[in-house]
Structures are given as C-alpha cells and as structure tokens.
A tleap script that builds the chain and sets N, CA, C and O, in Angstrom:
source leaprc.protein.ff14SB
mol = sequence {
  NMET ASP LEU GLU LYS ALA LYS THR PHE GLN
  CYS PRO MET GLU LEU THR MET ASN VAL ILE
  GLY GLY LYS TYR LYS ALA VAL ILE LEU TRP
  HIE LEU ILE ASP ASN THR LEU ARG TYR ASN
  GLU ILE GLN LYS PHE ILE PRO LYS ALA THR
  PRO LYS MET LEU SER GLN GLN LEU LYS GLU
  LEU GLU ALA ASP GLY ILE ILE ASN ARG LYS
  MET TYR PRO VAL VAL PRO PRO LYS THR GLU
  TYR SER LEU THR GLU LEU GLY LYS SER LEU
  ILE PRO ILE ILE GLN ALA LEU GLU ASN TRP
  GLY ASP GLY TYR PHE LYS TYR LEU GLY LEU
  PRO ASN PRO CYS ASN CLYS
}
set mol.1.N position { 210.527 73.875 -126.739 }
set mol.1.CA position { 210.176 74.098 -127.720 }
set mol.1.C position { 208.775 73.449 -128.316 }
set mol.1.O position { 208.617 72.236 -128.454 }
set mol.2.N position { 207.829 74.404 -128.632 }
set mol.2.CA position { 206.740 73.748 -128.980 }
set mol.2.C position { 206.574 73.182 -130.286 }
set mol.2.O position { 207.537 73.459 -131.001 }
set mol.3.N position { 205.474 72.311 -131.000 }
set mol.3.CA position { 205.713 71.282 -131.915 }
set mol.3.C position { 205.278 72.569 -133.169 }
set mol.3.O position { 205.434 72.334 -134.367 }
set mol.4.N position { 204.713 73.947 -132.647 }
set mol.4.CA position { 204.132 74.170 -134.193 }
set mol.4.C position { 205.638 74.796 -134.491 }
set mol.4.O position { 205.914 74.774 -135.691 }
set mol.5.N position { 206.616 75.322 -133.674 }
set mol.5.CA position { 207.388 76.183 -134.098 }
set mol.5.C position { 208.707 74.861 -134.887 }
set mol.5.O position { 209.306 75.129 -135.928 }
set mol.6.N position { 208.917 73.501 -134.110 }
set mol.6.CA position { 209.393 72.947 -134.482 }
set mol.6.C position { 209.007 72.466 -136.084 }
set mol.6.O position { 210.042 72.313 -136.733 }
set mol.7.N position { 208.031 72.250 -136.704 }
set mol.7.CA position { 207.601 71.980 -137.740 }
set mol.7.C position { 207.817 72.971 -138.407 }
set mol.7.O position { 207.232 72.846 -139.483 }
set mol.8.N position { 208.382 73.955 -138.338 }
set mol.8.CA position { 208.473 75.719 -139.466 }
set mol.8.C position { 210.065 74.921 -140.214 }
set mol.8.O position { 210.456 75.195 -141.349 }
set mol.9.N position { 210.809 73.889 -139.230 }
set mol.9.CA position { 212.233 73.962 -139.985 }
set mol.9.C position { 212.113 73.234 -140.752 }
set mol.9.O position { 211.129 72.498 -140.821 }
set mol.10.N position { 213.358 73.219 -141.793 }
set mol.10.CA position { 213.312 72.519 -143.173 }
set mol.10.C position { 213.892 70.859 -142.943 }
set mol.10.O position { 213.601 69.817 -143.530 }
set mol.11.N position { 214.768 71.136 -141.895 }
set mol.11.CA position { 215.574 70.007 -141.632 }
set mol.11.C position { 216.199 69.813 -140.678 }
set mol.11.O position { 216.636 70.822 -140.125 }
set mol.12.N position { 216.463 68.714 -140.175 }
set mol.12.CA position { 217.366 68.566 -138.518 }
set mol.12.C position { 218.349 69.390 -138.746 }
set mol.12.O position { 218.339 69.849 -137.604 }
set mol.13.N position { 219.101 69.906 -139.201 }
set mol.13.CA position { 219.965 70.551 -138.863 }
set mol.13.C position { 220.132 71.535 -138.544 }
set mol.13.O position { 221.019 71.944 -137.795 }
set mol.14.N position { 219.109 72.239 -139.178 }
set mol.14.CA position { 218.546 73.854 -138.826 }
set mol.14.C position { 217.503 73.872 -137.448 }
set mol.14.O position { 217.228 74.907 -136.841 }
set mol.15.N position { 217.062 72.707 -137.141 }
set mol.15.CA position { 216.430 72.339 -135.804 }
set mol.15.C position { 217.707 72.265 -134.469 }
set mol.15.O position { 217.640 72.808 -133.367 }
set mol.16.N position { 218.482 71.670 -134.853 }
set mol.16.CA position { 219.817 71.573 -133.614 }
set mol.16.C position { 220.395 72.640 -133.797 }
set mol.16.O position { 221.080 72.879 -132.803 }
set mol.17.N position { 220.477 73.356 -134.491 }
set mol.17.CA position { 221.255 74.669 -134.693 }
set mol.17.C position { 220.165 75.362 -133.790 }
set mol.17.O position { 220.585 76.069 -132.874 }
set mol.18.N position { 219.017 75.248 -133.933 }
set mol.18.CA position { 218.029 76.393 -133.248 }
set mol.18.C position { 217.951 76.268 -131.806 }
set mol.18.O position { 217.478 77.057 -130.988 }
set mol.19.N position { 218.496 75.143 -131.639 }
set mol.19.CA position { 218.499 74.533 -129.967 }
set mol.19.C position { 219.776 75.007 -129.503 }
set mol.19.O position { 219.976 75.895 -128.674 }
set mol.20.N position { 220.391 74.503 -129.962 }
set mol.20.CA position { 222.178 74.548 -129.186 }
set mol.20.C position { 222.831 75.361 -129.712 }
set mol.20.O position { 224.046 75.304 -129.523 }
set mol.21.N position { 222.166 76.642 -130.748 }
set mol.21.CA position { 223.046 77.718 -131.474 }
set mol.21.C position { 223.004 78.770 -131.163 }
set mol.21.O position { 223.399 79.675 -131.897 }
set mol.22.N position { 222.540 78.951 -130.054 }
set mol.22.CA position { 222.771 80.291 -129.530 }
set mol.22.C position { 224.216 81.005 -129.113 }
set mol.22.O position { 225.254 80.352 -129.215 }
set mol.23.N position { 224.225 82.033 -128.758 }
set mol.23.CA position { 225.644 82.554 -128.219 }
set mol.23.C position { 226.576 81.726 -127.321 }
set mol.23.O position { 227.781 81.578 -127.522 }
set mol.24.N position { 226.016 81.314 -126.518 }
set mol.24.CA position { 226.225 80.837 -125.219 }
set mol.24.C position { 225.965 79.453 -125.360 }
set mol.24.O position { 226.602 78.766 -124.562 }
set mol.25.N position { 225.303 78.902 -126.048 }
set mol.25.CA position { 224.427 77.872 -125.350 }
set mol.25.C position { 225.153 76.454 -125.175 }
set mol.25.O position { 225.139 75.889 -124.081 }
set mol.26.N position { 225.887 75.817 -126.469 }
set mol.26.CA position { 227.069 75.038 -126.722 }
set mol.26.C position { 227.762 75.588 -125.105 }
set mol.26.O position { 227.331 74.977 -124.127 }
set mol.27.N position { 228.476 76.360 -124.929 }
set mol.27.CA position { 229.507 76.703 -124.038 }
set mol.27.C position { 228.641 76.145 -122.540 }
set mol.27.O position { 229.127 75.198 -121.921 }
set mol.28.N position { 227.414 76.777 -122.066 }
set mol.28.CA position { 226.443 76.375 -120.835 }
set mol.28.C position { 226.421 75.148 -120.647 }
set mol.28.O position { 226.646 74.658 -119.541 }
set mol.29.N position { 226.092 74.314 -121.913 }
set mol.29.CA position { 226.039 72.774 -121.982 }
set mol.29.C position { 227.091 72.340 -121.617 }
set mol.29.O position { 227.136 71.732 -120.548 }
set mol.30.N position { 228.337 72.537 -122.457 }
set mol.30.CA position { 229.663 72.003 -122.079 }
set mol.30.C position { 230.338 72.154 -120.203 }
set mol.30.O position { 231.150 71.410 -119.654 }
set mol.31.N position { 229.803 73.076 -119.767 }
set mol.31.CA position { 230.039 73.296 -118.645 }
set mol.31.C position { 229.642 72.314 -117.976 }
set mol.31.O position { 230.415 71.694 -117.245 }
set mol.32.N position { 228.077 71.930 -118.140 }
set mol.32.CA position { 227.264 71.366 -117.252 }
set mol.32.C position { 227.610 69.858 -117.538 }
set mol.32.O position { 226.928 69.060 -116.895 }
set mol.33.N position { 228.580 69.314 -118.416 }
set mol.33.CA position { 228.001 67.831 -118.439 }
set mol.33.C position { 228.717 67.181 -117.265 }
set mol.33.O position { 228.362 66.002 -117.285 }
set mol.34.N position { 229.522 67.372 -116.291 }
set mol.34.CA position { 229.486 66.744 -115.312 }
set mol.34.C position { 229.586 67.410 -113.829 }
set mol.34.O position { 230.252 67.122 -112.835 }
set mol.35.N position { 228.300 68.782 -114.212 }
set mol.35.CA position { 228.760 69.465 -112.749 }
set mol.35.C position { 226.771 70.014 -113.172 }
set mol.35.O position { 226.127 70.166 -114.210 }
set mol.36.N position { 226.520 70.122 -111.909 }
set mol.36.CA position { 225.188 70.874 -111.619 }
set mol.36.C position { 225.681 72.251 -110.969 }
set mol.36.O position { 226.294 72.273 -109.902 }
set mol.37.N position { 225.294 73.631 -111.854 }
set mol.37.CA position { 226.102 74.959 -111.089 }
set mol.37.C position { 224.800 75.666 -111.316 }
set mol.37.O position { 223.899 75.519 -112.142 }
set mol.38.N position { 225.066 76.760 -109.970 }
set mol.38.CA position { 224.529 77.698 -110.137 }
set mol.38.C position { 224.854 79.085 -110.741 }
set mol.38.O position { 225.994 79.537 -110.849 }
set mol.39.N position { 223.580 79.780 -111.167 }
set mol.39.CA position { 223.801 80.619 -111.808 }
set mol.39.C position { 225.026 81.535 -111.805 }
set mol.39.O position { 225.260 81.972 -112.932 }
set mol.40.N position { 226.077 82.048 -110.630 }
set mol.40.CA position { 226.846 82.816 -110.651 }
set mol.40.C position { 228.074 82.199 -110.929 }
set mol.40.O position { 228.991 82.976 -111.197 }
set mol.41.N position { 228.334 80.965 -110.932 }
set mol.41.CA position { 229.408 79.977 -111.530 }
set mol.41.C position { 229.316 79.782 -112.927 }
set mol.41.O position { 230.349 79.856 -113.592 }
set mol.42.N position { 227.890 79.470 -113.643 }
set mol.42.CA position { 228.326 79.686 -114.779 }
set mol.42.C position { 228.288 81.426 -115.623 }
set mol.42.O position { 228.601 81.747 -116.770 }
set mol.43.N position { 227.820 82.165 -114.578 }
set mol.43.CA position { 228.627 83.271 -115.143 }
set mol.43.C position { 229.903 83.703 -115.197 }
set mol.43.O position { 230.334 84.577 -115.948 }
set mol.44.N position { 230.620 82.964 -114.238 }
set mol.44.CA position { 232.188 82.870 -113.407 }
set mol.44.C position { 232.943 82.139 -114.624 }
set mol.44.O position { 234.074 82.549 -114.884 }
set mol.45.N position { 232.371 81.013 -115.445 }
set mol.45.CA position { 232.914 80.300 -116.562 }
set mol.45.C position { 233.002 81.179 -117.979 }
set mol.45.O position { 233.836 81.171 -118.885 }
set mol.46.N position { 231.796 81.927 -117.774 }
set mol.46.CA position { 231.335 82.520 -119.260 }
set mol.46.C position { 231.301 84.464 -118.689 }
set mol.46.O position { 230.266 85.097 -118.483 }
set mol.47.N position { 233.000 85.114 -118.531 }
set mol.47.CA position { 232.025 86.378 -118.132 }
set mol.47.C position { 232.233 87.173 -119.296 }
set mol.47.O position { 232.797 88.197 -118.909 }
set mol.48.N position { 232.018 87.223 -120.828 }
set mol.48.CA position { 231.887 87.961 -121.716 }
set mol.48.C position { 230.425 87.858 -121.809 }
set mol.48.O position { 229.737 88.729 -122.342 }
set mol.49.N position { 230.010 86.901 -121.342 }
set mol.49.CA position { 228.067 86.746 -121.153 }
set mol.49.C position { 227.601 88.210 -120.278 }
set mol.49.O position { 228.178 88.595 -119.261 }
set mol.50.N position { 226.544 88.837 -120.867 }
set mol.50.CA position { 225.939 89.680 -120.265 }
set mol.50.C position { 225.114 88.866 -119.042 }
set mol.50.O position { 224.925 87.650 -119.003 }
set mol.51.N position { 224.767 89.657 -118.262 }
set mol.51.CA position { 223.499 89.045 -117.538 }
set mol.51.C position { 221.840 88.532 -117.806 }
set mol.51.O position { 220.996 87.809 -117.276 }
set mol.52.N position { 222.015 89.496 -119.090 }
set mol.52.CA position { 220.645 89.511 -120.208 }
set mol.52.C position { 221.002 88.426 -120.783 }
set mol.52.O position { 220.173 87.525 -120.648 }
set mol.53.N position { 222.059 88.122 -121.465 }
set mol.53.CA position { 221.786 87.200 -122.411 }
set mol.53.C position { 222.367 86.123 -121.941 }
set mol.53.O position { 222.549 85.232 -122.771 }
set mol.54.N position { 222.938 85.804 -120.183 }
set mol.54.CA position { 222.781 84.314 -119.734 }
set mol.54.C position { 221.639 83.976 -119.774 }
set mol.54.O position { 221.326 82.920 -120.324 }
set mol.55.N position { 220.576 84.931 -119.100 }
set mol.55.CA position { 219.636 84.323 -118.234 }
set mol.55.C position { 218.500 83.666 -119.568 }
set mol.55.O position { 217.737 82.702 -119.629 }
set mol.56.N position { 218.956 84.953 -120.664 }
set mol.56.CA position { 217.758 84.347 -121.945 }
set mol.56.C position { 218.347 82.959 -122.713 }
set mol.56.O position { 217.633 82.119 -123.262 }
set mol.57.N position { 219.380 82.933 -122.647 }
set mol.57.CA position { 219.610 81.652 -123.238 }
set mol.57.C position { 220.060 79.930 -122.579 }
set mol.57.O position { 220.435 78.882 -123.104 }
set mol.58.N position { 219.683 80.519 -120.761 }
set mol.58.CA position { 219.238 79.440 -119.857 }
set mol.58.C position { 217.486 79.010 -120.112 }
set mol.58.O position { 216.907 77.925 -120.073 }
set mol.59.N position { 216.965 80.534 -120.405 }
set mol.59.CA position { 215.999 79.814 -120.415 }
set mol.59.C position { 215.551 79.113 -121.551 }
set mol.59.O position { 214.812 78.129 -121.519 }
set mol.60.N position { 216.017 79.646 -122.553 }
set mol.60.CA position { 215.454 78.821 -124.297 }
set mol.60.C position { 216.106 77.137 -123.931 }
set mol.60.O position { 215.507 76.147 -124.350 }
set mol.61.N position { 217.414 77.021 -123.091 }
set mol.61.CA position { 217.686 75.826 -123.037 }
set mol.61.C position { 216.852 74.940 -122.202 }
set mol.61.O position { 216.904 73.718 -122.347 }
set mol.62.N position { 215.732 75.770 -120.931 }
set mol.62.CA position { 214.991 75.423 -120.631 }
set mol.62.C position { 213.711 75.023 -121.019 }
set mol.62.O position { 213.078 74.091 -120.523 }
set mol.63.N position { 213.446 75.568 -121.688 }
set mol.63.CA position { 212.046 75.564 -122.430 }
set mol.63.C position { 212.052 74.566 -123.635 }
set mol.63.O position { 211.155 73.843 -124.068 }
set mol.64.N position { 213.344 74.753 -124.042 }
set mol.64.CA position { 213.490 73.588 -125.038 }
set mol.64.C position { 213.905 71.411 -124.421 }
set mol.64.O position { 214.107 70.319 -124.952 }
set mol.65.N position { 213.814 71.942 -123.242 }
set mol.65.CA position { 214.033 70.619 -122.231 }
set mol.65.C position { 215.126 69.840 -122.441 }
set mol.65.O position { 215.176 68.613 -122.518 }
set mol.66.N position { 216.477 71.087 -122.576 }
set mol.66.CA position { 217.893 70.463 -122.548 }
set mol.66.C position { 218.362 70.237 -121.303 }
set mol.66.O position { 218.903 69.191 -120.943 }
set mol.67.N position { 218.164 71.217 -120.618 }
set mol.67.CA position { 218.469 71.566 -119.041 }
set mol.67.C position { 217.427 71.692 -118.032 }
set mol.67.O position { 216.328 72.143 -118.355 }
set mol.68.N position { 217.741 71.244 -116.546 }
set mol.68.CA position { 216.925 71.498 -115.163 }
set mol.68.C position { 216.966 72.617 -114.890 }
set mol.68.O position { 218.030 73.162 -115.185 }
set mol.69.N position { 215.796 73.579 -114.161 }
set mol.69.CA position { 215.919 74.731 -113.373 }
set mol.69.C position { 215.789 74.287 -111.729 }
set mol.69.O position { 214.596 73.988 -111.779 }
set mol.70.N position { 216.196 74.010 -110.197 }
set mol.70.CA position { 215.749 73.974 -110.108 }
set mol.70.C position { 216.249 75.064 -108.680 }
set mol.70.O position { 217.405 75.278 -108.311 }
set mol.71.N position { 215.055 75.582 -108.120 }
set mol.71.CA position { 215.188 76.456 -107.335 }
set mol.71.C position { 214.544 76.550 -106.084 }
set mol.71.O position { 213.374 76.279 -105.814 }
set mol.72.N position { 215.481 76.982 -105.324 }
set mol.72.CA position { 215.261 76.493 -103.289 }
set mol.72.C position { 214.931 77.877 -103.066 }
set mol.72.O position { 215.422 78.971 -103.346 }
set mol.73.N position { 213.590 77.287 -102.262 }
set mol.73.CA position { 213.264 78.417 -101.243 }
set mol.73.C position { 213.934 79.764 -100.405 }
set mol.73.O position { 213.219 80.270 -99.540 }
set mol.74.N position { 215.380 80.386 -100.664 }
set mol.74.CA position { 216.230 80.624 -99.767 }
set mol.74.C position { 215.954 81.802 -99.588 }
set mol.74.O position { 214.959 82.364 -100.046 }
set mol.75.N position { 216.928 82.372 -98.803 }
set mol.75.CA position { 217.007 84.143 -98.740 }
set mol.75.C position { 218.630 83.947 -98.938 }
set mol.75.O position { 219.238 83.114 -98.266 }
set mol.76.N position { 219.222 84.700 -99.820 }
set mol.76.CA position { 218.995 84.638 -101.076 }
set mol.76.C position { 218.358 83.558 -102.097 }
set mol.76.O position { 218.694 82.408 -101.816 }
set mol.77.N position { 217.496 83.683 -103.242 }
set mol.77.CA position { 217.263 82.726 -103.795 }
set mol.77.C position { 218.296 82.004 -104.775 }
set mol.77.O position { 218.907 82.570 -105.682 }
set mol.78.N position { 218.377 80.753 -104.460 }
set mol.78.CA position { 219.514 79.840 -105.258 }
set mol.78.C position { 218.848 78.833 -106.061 }
set mol.78.O position { 217.928 78.095 -105.707 }
set mol.79.N position { 219.551 78.907 -107.430 }
set mol.79.CA position { 219.507 78.387 -108.723 }
set mol.79.C position { 220.307 77.556 -109.293 }
set mol.79.O position { 221.395 77.862 -109.782 }
set mol.80.N position { 219.660 76.095 -109.254 }
set mol.80.CA position { 220.951 75.358 -109.868 }
set mol.80.C position { 220.802 74.596 -111.503 }
set mol.80.O position { 219.742 73.972 -111.453 }
set mol.81.N position { 221.189 74.481 -112.357 }
set mol.81.CA position { 220.989 74.390 -113.632 }
set mol.81.C position { 221.728 72.938 -113.668 }
set mol.81.O position { 222.810 72.845 -113.089 }
set mol.82.N position { 221.193 71.829 -114.311 }
set mol.82.CA position { 222.177 70.784 -114.667 }
set mol.82.C position { 221.362 70.163 -116.092 }
set mol.82.O position { 220.381 70.599 -116.695 }
set mol.83.N position { 221.834 69.504 -116.221 }
set mol.83.CA position { 221.455 68.187 -117.781 }
set mol.83.C position { 220.144 67.761 -117.370 }
set mol.83.O position { 219.826 67.880 -116.187 }
set mol.84.N position { 219.032 67.088 -118.550 }
set mol.84.CA position { 218.268 66.885 -118.484 }
set mol.84.C position { 218.888 65.247 -119.212 }
set mol.84.O position { 219.989 65.033 -119.718 }
set mol.85.N position { 217.858 64.399 -119.047 }
set mol.85.CA position { 218.171 63.315 -120.197 }
set mol.85.C position { 218.192 63.631 -121.341 }
set mol.85.O position { 219.240 63.211 -121.831 }
set mol.86.N position { 217.566 64.182 -122.095 }
set mol.86.CA position { 217.649 65.195 -123.379 }
set mol.86.C position { 218.735 65.983 -123.573 }
set mol.86.O position { 219.267 66.093 -124.678 }
set mol.87.N position { 218.986 66.353 -122.925 }
set mol.87.CA position { 220.637 67.123 -122.811 }
set mol.87.C position { 221.341 66.297 -122.356 }
set mol.87.O position { 222.490 66.344 -122.797 }
set mol.88.N position { 221.140 65.528 -121.633 }
set mol.88.CA position { 222.812 64.541 -122.196 }
set mol.88.C position { 223.059 63.627 -123.390 }
set mol.88.O position { 224.050 63.003 -123.769 }
set mol.89.N position { 221.809 63.765 -123.854 }
set mol.89.CA position { 222.210 62.825 -125.010 }
set mol.89.C position { 222.871 63.897 -125.962 }
set mol.89.O position { 223.447 63.391 -126.925 }
set mol.90.N position { 222.909 65.384 -125.887 }
set mol.90.CA position { 224.147 66.026 -126.541 }
set mol.90.C position { 225.328 66.366 -125.977 }
set mol.90.O position { 225.977 67.402 -126.115 }
set mol.91.N position { 225.554 65.379 -125.316 }
set mol.91.CA position { 227.428 65.068 -124.539 }
set mol.91.C position { 227.651 65.162 -126.051 }
set mol.91.O position { 227.455 66.192 -126.695 }
set mol.92.N position { 228.240 63.558 -126.761 }
set mol.92.CA position { 228.804 63.321 -127.519 }
set mol.92.C position { 228.991 64.854 -128.566 }
set mol.92.O position { 230.158 65.036 -128.913 }
set mol.93.N position { 228.290 65.589 -128.913 }
set mol.93.CA position { 228.202 66.352 -129.992 }
set mol.93.C position { 229.254 67.925 -129.192 }
set mol.93.O position { 230.130 68.644 -129.673 }
set mol.94.N position { 228.642 67.889 -127.954 }
set mol.94.CA position { 229.282 69.088 -127.263 }
set mol.94.C position { 231.205 68.827 -127.107 }
set mol.94.O position { 232.067 69.706 -127.111 }
set mol.95.N position { 231.411 67.158 -126.968 }
set mol.95.CA position { 232.353 67.141 -126.702 }
set mol.95.C position { 233.360 67.439 -127.977 }
set mol.95.O position { 234.443 68.025 -128.000 }
set mol.96.N position { 232.772 66.957 -128.788 }
set mol.96.CA position { 233.308 66.580 -130.647 }
set mol.96.C position { 233.822 68.162 -131.353 }
set mol.96.O position { 234.727 68.470 -132.128 }
set mol.97.N position { 232.508 69.110 -130.491 }
set mol.97.CA position { 232.530 70.489 -131.022 }
set mol.97.C position { 234.186 70.826 -130.040 }
set mol.97.O position { 235.270 71.007 -130.593 }
set mol.98.N position { 234.077 70.830 -129.328 }
set mol.98.CA position { 235.225 70.991 -127.768 }
set mol.98.C position { 236.560 70.690 -128.831 }
set mol.98.O position { 237.364 71.574 -129.129 }
set mol.99.N position { 236.644 69.110 -129.402 }
set mol.99.CA position { 237.700 68.580 -129.499 }
set mol.99.C position { 237.952 69.389 -130.761 }
set mol.99.O position { 238.924 70.145 -130.759 }
set mol.100.N position { 237.182 69.310 -131.834 }
set mol.100.CA position { 237.837 70.587 -133.144 }
set mol.100.C position { 237.885 71.770 -132.551 }
set mol.100.O position { 238.123 72.506 -133.508 }
set mol.101.N position { 237.822 72.408 -131.667 }
set mol.101.CA position { 238.174 73.589 -131.332 }
set mol.101.C position { 239.693 73.483 -130.710 }
set mol.101.O position { 240.485 74.425 -130.682 }
set mol.102.N position { 239.854 72.650 -130.399 }
set mol.102.CA position { 241.208 72.030 -129.448 }
set mol.102.C position { 242.254 72.379 -130.571 }
set mol.102.O position { 243.069 73.295 -130.677 }
set mol.103.N position { 241.865 71.107 -131.523 }
set mol.103.CA position { 242.445 71.307 -133.285 }
set mol.103.C position { 242.951 72.297 -133.912 }
set mol.103.O position { 244.026 72.575 -134.443 }
set mol.104.N position { 241.272 73.095 -133.624 }
set mol.104.CA position { 241.803 74.760 -134.247 }
set mol.104.C position { 242.458 75.343 -133.988 }
set mol.104.O position { 243.052 76.125 -134.730 }
set mol.105.N position { 242.650 75.160 -132.549 }
set mol.105.CA position { 243.802 75.915 -131.697 }
set mol.105.C position { 245.248 75.599 -132.142 }
set mol.105.O position { 246.032 76.389 -132.668 }
set mol.106.N position { 245.547 73.773 -131.713 }
set mol.106.CA position { 246.475 73.993 -132.197 }
set mol.106.C position { 247.133 74.097 -133.823 }
set mol.106.O position { 248.314 74.347 -134.064 }
set mol.107.N position { 245.839 73.788 -135.069 }
set mol.107.CA position { 246.319 74.365 -136.183 }
set mol.107.C position { 246.910 75.583 -136.589 }
set mol.107.O position { 247.748 75.734 -137.478 }
set mol.108.N position { 246.283 76.631 -135.693 }
set mol.108.CA position { 246.346 77.684 -135.471 }
set mol.108.C position { 248.154 78.328 -134.799 }
set mol.108.O position { 248.652 79.400 -135.142 }
set mol.109.N position { 248.743 77.414 -133.917 }
set mol.109.CA position { 249.913 77.618 -133.057 }
set mol.109.C position { 249.677 78.470 -132.286 }
set mol.109.O position { 250.506 79.312 -131.943 }
set mol.110.N position { 248.120 78.389 -131.738 }
set mol.110.CA position { 247.576 78.844 -130.206 }
set mol.110.C position { 247.613 77.596 -129.229 }
set mol.110.O position { 247.150 76.484 -129.483 }
set mol.111.N position { 248.267 78.000 -128.034 }
set mol.111.CA position { 247.924 76.558 -126.482 }
set mol.111.C position { 246.136 77.259 -126.719 }
set mol.111.O position { 245.658 78.304 -127.160 }
set mol.112.N position { 245.480 75.665 -125.991 }
set mol.112.CA position { 244.176 76.202 -125.359 }
set mol.112.C position { 243.936 76.935 -123.978 }
set mol.112.O position { 244.105 76.611 -122.803 }
set mol.113.N position { 243.597 77.750 -124.447 }
set mol.113.CA position { 243.557 78.602 -123.226 }
set mol.113.C position { 242.398 78.268 -121.665 }
set mol.113.O position { 242.369 78.957 -120.645 }
set mol.114.N position { 241.581 77.047 -121.952 }
set mol.114.CA position { 240.700 76.477 -121.237 }
set mol.114.C position { 240.949 75.928 -120.308 }
set mol.114.O position { 241.701 74.958 -120.400 }
set mol.115.N position { 240.468 76.285 -119.139 }
set mol.115.CA position { 240.927 75.217 -117.877 }
set mol.115.C position { 240.176 74.109 -117.507 }
set mol.115.O position { 240.514 73.543 -116.468 }
set mol.116.N position { 239.024 73.583 -118.267 }
set mol.116.CA position { 238.697 72.707 -117.898 }
set mol.116.C position { 239.098 71.312 -118.047 }
set mol.116.O position { 238.487 70.427 -117.448 }
savepdb mol mol.pdb
quit
C-alpha cells in the first residue's frame, strides 16, 4: 500500500480491514500460517473463490507486504506464496478469528467443517 492511500484512512481499524478484509484474504492468510503454498493448493483450499478473485486477493496481499510471491523459471510456471515477517505479525489475529468462528459454530449447534 502506498503512503498516500494509507493517509486516507480515519483510524487503524479501517486501515487493518482494508489490508485483511477482502473476501478471501483472512482465509488465505490462515492457510499460509504454517505453509508455503502454490497457487493451485490455495485454490483447492478455497474452492468457492474464482481464479480472478483469488489472483486479485493474492496480488493485494503481496502489494501490502503481507505475503511473498516467489516465481520459479520453469515450464509450467511455478509460483509459491508465504507470509512475510509483517504477515506473520497477523497470526494471532487470524487465529483469534478462527477461534471465534469455531465458537460460533458451537453456538449454532453445528460441527466445525474445517479440515485444518
């Protein structure tokens, strides 16, 4: 994110939600907590995300300095994604969101369908 855009936010929460509040951003970050993943692996974890949406979310996270994208010069192209040090600072937040969701499943009387 560029400095001029960051200056337009009125409070830290607004800035934070701009960085991690995309439709699949928090889910992407959650899957990258302990893993370096290829694009296809991320797509398998998030089957509802269209390729266009997933690519957009990954590009935004990379532009904001939250994830690393490493491309290998092979055929077919190989791209891996991992958390940056800044991205790793979000781990407690992402885990707290997951814990809250688990509790909400329980509140609703539903099993947690997550495989992680």
